[in-house]
C-alpha positions in Angstrom: 41.9 52.2 -79.7 44.6 49.6 -78.8 45.3 51.7 -75.9 41.6 51.1 -74.5 42.3 47.3 -74.9 45.8 47.3 -73.3 44.1 49.1 -70.7 41.3 46.9 -69.7 43.6 43.9 -70.1 45.3 45.1 -67.4 42.7 46.1 -65.5 41.2 42.5 -65.6 44.5 40.6 -65.4 44.5 37.4 -63.6 45.0 37.3 -59.8 48.1 36.1 -58.6 48.3 32.8 -56.4 49.3 35.2 -53.6 46.1 36.9 -53.5 44.0 34.1 -54.3 45.5 32.2 -51.1 44.5 35.4 -49.2 41.1 35.1 -50.4 40.8 31.4 -50.0 42.0 32.1 -46.0 39.2 35.0 -45.9 36.5 32.9 -46.9 37.6 29.5 -44.7 37.9 32.0 -41.9 34.4 32.9 -42.7 33.2 29.4 -43.4 34.9 28.7 -39.6 32.6 31.7 -38.4 29.8 31.1 -39.6 30.1 27.4 -38.8 31.0 28.1 -35.2 27.7 30.2 -35.2 25.5 27.5 -36.4 27.1 25.6 -33.8 26.0 27.7 -31.2 22.7 28.2 -32.4 22.0 24.6 -32.6 23.4 24.2 -28.8 21.2 27.3 -28.1 18.1 26.0 -29.7 18.9 22.3 -27.9 19.2 24.1 -24.6 15.6 25.9 -25.1 13.9 22.6 -26.6 15.1 20.6 -23.1 13.8 23.6 -21.0 10.8 23.4 -22.4 10.5 19.9 -22.3 11.5 20.1 -18.3 8.9 23.0 -18.0 6.2 20.9 -19.5 6.9 18.1 -17.5 6.7 20.4 -14.5 3.5 21.5 -15.3 2.4 18.1 -15.7 3.3 16.9 -12.1 2.1 20.3 -10.6 -1.4 19.7 -12.1 -0.8 15.9 -10.7 -0.1 17.1 -7.3 -2.9 19.6 -7.4 -5.6 17.2 -8.3 -4.7 15.2 -5.2 -4.3 18.0 -3.1 -8.2 19.3 -4.1 -8.9 15.6 -3.5 -7.5 15.3 -0.2 -8.9 18.9 1.0 -12.5 17.9 -0.3 -11.8 14.5 1.7 -11.0 16.2 5.0 -13.5 18.8 4.6 -16.6 16.0 4.2 -14.8 14.1 7.0 -14.9 17.4 9.2 -18.4 17.8 8.7 -19.4 14.4 9.1 -18.0 14.0 12.2 -19.8 17.1 13.9 -23.3 15.3 12.4 -22.0 12.2 14.2 -22.7 13.7 17.8 -26.7 14.0 16.5 -26.5 10.3 15.9 -25.2 9.2 19.2 -27.7 11.6 20.8 -30.6 9.5 18.8 -29.0 6.5 19.8 -29.0 7.1 23.1 -32.4 8.4 23.0 -33.6 5.0 21.2 -32.7 3.1 24.9 -34.6 5.7 27.1 -37.9 4.2 28.0 -40.9 6.2 25.8 -44.1 5.9 24.4 -44.7 4.0 21.1 -45.2 7.0 19.0 -42.4 8.8 20.2 -40.1 5.9 19.6 -41.8 5.5 16.2 -40.9 8.8 15.3 -37.1 8.8 16.6 -36.8 5.5 14.7 -37.6 7.5 11.8 -35.4 10.2 12.6 -32.8 7.7 12.8 -32.9 5.8 10.1 -33.2 9.2 7.7 -30.3 10.5 9.5 -28.5 6.9 8.9 -29.5 6.5 5.2 -28.2 10.3 4.7 -24.8 9.1 6.4 -25.1 6.0 3.8 -25.6 8.4 1.2 -22.2 10.3 1.6 -20.3 7.3 1.5 -20.4 6.9 5.1 -20.5 3.1 6.8 -21.3 2.2 10.5 -18.7 -0.3 12.4 -20.2 -2.9 14.5 -18.1 -5.1 15.8 -20.0 -6.8 18.6 -19.3 -10.5 19.0 -16.2 -9.9 17.2 -12.2 -9.9 18.2 -10.8 -6.8 19.8 -8.7 -5.2 16.9 -7.0 -1.8 17.5 -7.3 -1.2 13.5 -11.0 -0.3 14.2 -11.8 -0.2 17.8 -10.9 1.3 20.9 -11.0 -0.3 24.2 -12.2 1.9 27.0 -13.1 -0.6 29.6 -12.7 -4.2 30.2 -15.2 -7.1 31.6 -14.7 -10.7 32.9 -15.4 -13.2 30.7 -19.0 -14.5 31.3 -19.6 -18.4 30.6 -19.0 -19.0 26.8 -17.1 -16.3 26.2 -13.8 -16.1 24.8 -11.3 -13.3 26.0 -10.5 -10.0 24.2 -13.9 -9.9 22.3 -16.0 -6.9 22.2 -19.0 -7.3 24.4 -20.7 -3.8 24.1 -20.1 -0.6 21.9 -20.3 2.6 23.8 -19.8 4.9 20.5 -19.9 3.8 17.0 -17.1 3.9 14.7 -17.3 4.9 10.9 -15.8 4.8 7.8 -15.9 7.4 5.0 -15.0 5.6 1.7 -13.4 2.7 3.2 -11.3 4.9 5.3 -11.8 5.2 9.1 -12.9 8.7 10.6 -13.7 7.5 14.1 -13.0 4.8 15.7 -15.8 2.4 17.8 -15.1 3.0 21.4 -16.0 -0.6 22.8 -16.2 -2.9 26.0 -14.1 -6.1 25.8 -14.2 -9.6 27.7 -10.7 -10.4 29.8 
C-alpha cells in the first residue's frame, strides 16, 4: 500500500516553475487571440451597422425622390391634357365674337361657362392682363399698336390668346397686343 501512495504522490507532483510559465504563456496567447477575434467581430458588426444605416438613409432618399418624380409626372400629364383642351376653349371664345341668333349665343355661352368651370375645378386659372403693364413673365407680345389718347406705353391693349396657370404655374402664356 505504501507503494501505491508513493506512485500517487509522484503522479500528483506539483508542476515546476518552467511548466507553469509555459502554461501561463499558452493561456496568454489564447487570451490575446480571443481578444483579437472579439475586436475583429466588433469591427465587422460596426461595419454592418454603418452599412445598414447608409442603406436605410438611401432608401428614405429614394422614397422622397420617387414621390417627387410621381408628382412631377402627374403634373406634366395633367398639363399636357389641359393644353390640348385649351384649343377647344379658344374656339368657343372665337365663336362668341361672331354674330349669331340669341338662342345659339345662349347655348354657346352655356358651353363656355361649363368648360371654364371644369378647368377651374382642375386648378386651372385664366390670365387676363388687359389694361395692365406688359410683363414677359405672363405674356408674349405678338403685335404692337400706337398709343392712343390716355394710353400708356407698354400696356396690354388686347388679348389674342388667353394665358393659363395650373396650380399657380404658368402652362400657357398670353398672346397679347401692346401699346408703343
